[in-house]
N, C-alpha and C positions, 0 to 999 in steps of 0.2 A: 743478412738483410738489414739488421739494425745498424751494423757498422757502415754499410754502404749508404743508408739513409742519413746517418750522422755526418758522414763526409760531405754529402750533397748539401745538407743544411749548413755546414760550416762554410762551404764555398759560396752559398747564397748570401750568408751574412757578411763574408769578407769581400764580396764583389763590390768594386768601386761604383759610386753613384756618378753618372756622367751628366746629369741634369741638375742644375741649381734648383733646390726645392722652393726657393723664394723668388724665382724668376718673374712670376706674374706681378708681384708687388714692385720689383725693381723696374720693370718695363712700364708699369702704370705710373709710378712716380716720375720716371724720366720723361714720359710723354706730357704729364701735367706740368713739369718744369719747363719744357719747351713751349707749351701753350702760354704759360705765364710770361716767358721771355719775349715772345713775339710782340705784344703791345709795348713792352718796355723798349725794345730795339726800334720799334716804329716811332715812339715818342722822342727818342734821341737821334732820329734820322741817321741810324747806323747803316752805312753803305760800305762794306769792306772791299767790295770789288773796285771801288774808285781808286784805291791805292795802286791798282795794276793797270789803270788806263794810261795810254801813251804820254799824255800831258803830265800826269802825276809822276810817272817814272822819270821823265826828263827833268822835272823840277827837283826830284829827290836826288838824281845823279849830280846835278849842278850844285845843289846845296852840300851834299856830302863831299864832292870833289873840292869844294872851296876849303875844306879842313886840312888839305894836304898841300905842302908839308907843314907840320905843326911849327909854330913860332918858337925860336930858341935863342933870341938875343939875350945878352947878359942883363941889360937894364930891365927888359921885360920879365925875365925869370926872377929877378930881385923883387919886382913889383908883385908878381904872383905869390912869391914866398911871403911877402908882407901881408897880402890880402888873405892868404890861407891861414896865417896865424891869427889874423883879426877874426876870421870866420870861427875858428875854434874858441877864441875868447868870447865872441858873442854868444855861442851856444853854452859855454860853461858858465858865464855870468848870468845868462837867462835862467838856466836850471838852478843855479844857486839862489837867485831871487825867488824862483818858483817854490823852492823848498821852504824858504822863510814864510811863504804864504800858505803852502799846502799842509805843512806839519801842524800848526796850531788849529787850522780849520778841521783837519782830519781828527785830531785828538778831541776837539770840542764836539764833534758830531758822532763819536763812537758811543754806543749805548753801554758797552762794557765798563766804561769809565764814569758812568753816571751814578752818583751816590743816591740820588732820588729814586733810581730804579732798583735799588737793593731789595725793597719789600716786595717787588714784583712788577707793579704798574708804575711807569714813570710819571712824575708830577707834570701838570699841564704846562707850566712855564718852561721848565727844561726841555720838554718835548717840542714846544713851539720854537725855542731857540735852535735846537738841533735841526728841525725841518728848515728853518730859514738858512742855516749854514749849508745844508745840502742843496738848497735851491741856488745859493750863491755859487757853489762849486759847479752846478749845472750851467749857470749863466756864463761863468768864466770859460769853461771848456767848449760851450756851444758856439762861441765866436772864434772862427779860425785865426791862427796867428797872422795870416796874410792880411786879414781885415784890420786886426789890431795895429799891424805895421803901417797900413795906409793912414790910420787915424793918427798915430804918433809921429809919422813923417810930417804931417801938417802941424802938429803941436810943437815938436822939438826940432824939426828940420831934418834934412837928409843926414844919414850917418848911422853908426852902429847903435847909438842910444835907442833909436826906434826899434831896432831888431831885438835888443836885450829886453825891453819892456814888453814887446809883443810875445816873445817866448815865455817870459815870466808869468804873464796873465793866463795864457792858454794852458801852459804846462802846469801852472799852479792848480788849475781846476782838474786837470787829468790826474796829476799825482795825488791830490787830496782825495779824489773819489776812489782811486784804486787803493791808496793807503787805508782809508776807512773800511773798504770791503775786506782787505786782508786782515785787519785787526778784528773786525767783526766775526770773521770765519774761524778765528782761533778758539782754543779752549778757554771759556770765561771763568772757570772755577778758581784758578790761582789768583786772578785779578779780584774776583768777588771776595775771596778769603782775606786778601790784604785790605780791601776797603772796609770790610766788616770789622776788622781788628784795628781800625783807626788810621790806616795809612792814607796819605794824600793821593790825589789822582796821578801826579807825576811819579811818585814812588811806585804806585801800582803799575804804571806804564813801563818804567825802566826795569823793574824787577819781575814782572809777570808777562806783559804783552810783548815787549821788545825782544826778550830772549827767544820766545817762540817763533817770531816772524822776522828776525834780523836778516836772515839770508834772503828771503823772498823780497823784502822791502828794498834791500840793497841791489839785488839783481834787477828789479824793475826800474829803479832809479838810474842804473847804468844804461839800461836799454833806452830810457827816455833821453838820456844825454846823447846817445848815438843818434836817435831820431832828431834831436835838436840841431846837430851838426848839419844834417841834410836840410832841415827847415831853414837854417840860417842862410844857406845858399839861395834858396827860393826867395827869401825875404829881401835879398839884395836886389832883385829885379824891380822892387818898388821903391828903391832908394834907401834901404836899411843897411847899407854898407857891406863890406866883406867881399868874398870871391864872386858872389852872384852879381853884385853891382858892376864889378869890373867886366864880368862876362857879358852883361847886358850892354855895356858901352861898346865892347868889341863887336857884338852882333849888330848893333845899330850902325857901326862904321864898316860893316861887311868885311871884317878881318877874321876870316874863317880859321886861319892858322893859329891865331891867338886863342880863339874859342876852343880849338882842338887841344891845345896845350893845357888850358884851364880845366877842360873835361877830364883829361888824363890825371891831372893833379887831384881833382876832386874825387875820382874813382880810387886813387891811391889813399886819399885821406879817409874815405869811408871804409876802405879795407883795413887801414890801421886802427880806426875806431872800433870796427867789428872785432878785430883781433884783441885789442886792449880790453874790450868788454868781456870777451870769452875767457881771457886770462883771469880777469877779476872774478868771474863766476866760478872758475875752477878753484881759485884761492878760497872762495867762500864755502866750497864743498857742496 
């Protein structure tokens, strides 16, 4: 009897559970999410079914049909190659300028590098300075690069310079904010020990903070460079040069084949940038 009871108990314990024990919570949160989404979709006048109306389908078919066949003339391909190189140059130069802006702001706003904070509470003036720098980073990244590009197109005129400056300012705010967060989240004890023993802030950064976070900082920078390549194409639509500006010109002239070729080149460019960034991350370990 005891053996039979033990086997029955073991089978009961081993029996699989066919019902999710947390199903009530999942269903409740799903319904709440749908209720919250409804006013948001109404505010945005989201009407998915309009995509499948006969007039919309006809317009879509005509628009997509104009892309075929893609343009392939020698002169046009040389133009696309030149503008593609310019797009990469805009993104790279913009990120380089963003680094010149982000690195000093990030280092100056990191509490771990504050000598006045060594006793425990940071002094009032250094605290105020760090808050102002953080607000500056917020201001820089809160303005989209497209808006900066519109401003600089009016200031410096049409061309890549506006795109470079737009990426530099917005990405400077993004990079500075994330750099500061990465450095703040690292172990502060090595940095504090160096500062207490008379090291300067830069020495403490290069010998304590940077070795801990070099891989993460570099990985995020590469990711932002990849994003900048995509952004530089969008900026071209407001006159900031590069592949986007040429694509905008072709669309205005209803040259669908040229647009198709540039889209294919742009997809290849993004794929190459993604592959290069993945290789760089692998090399960083």
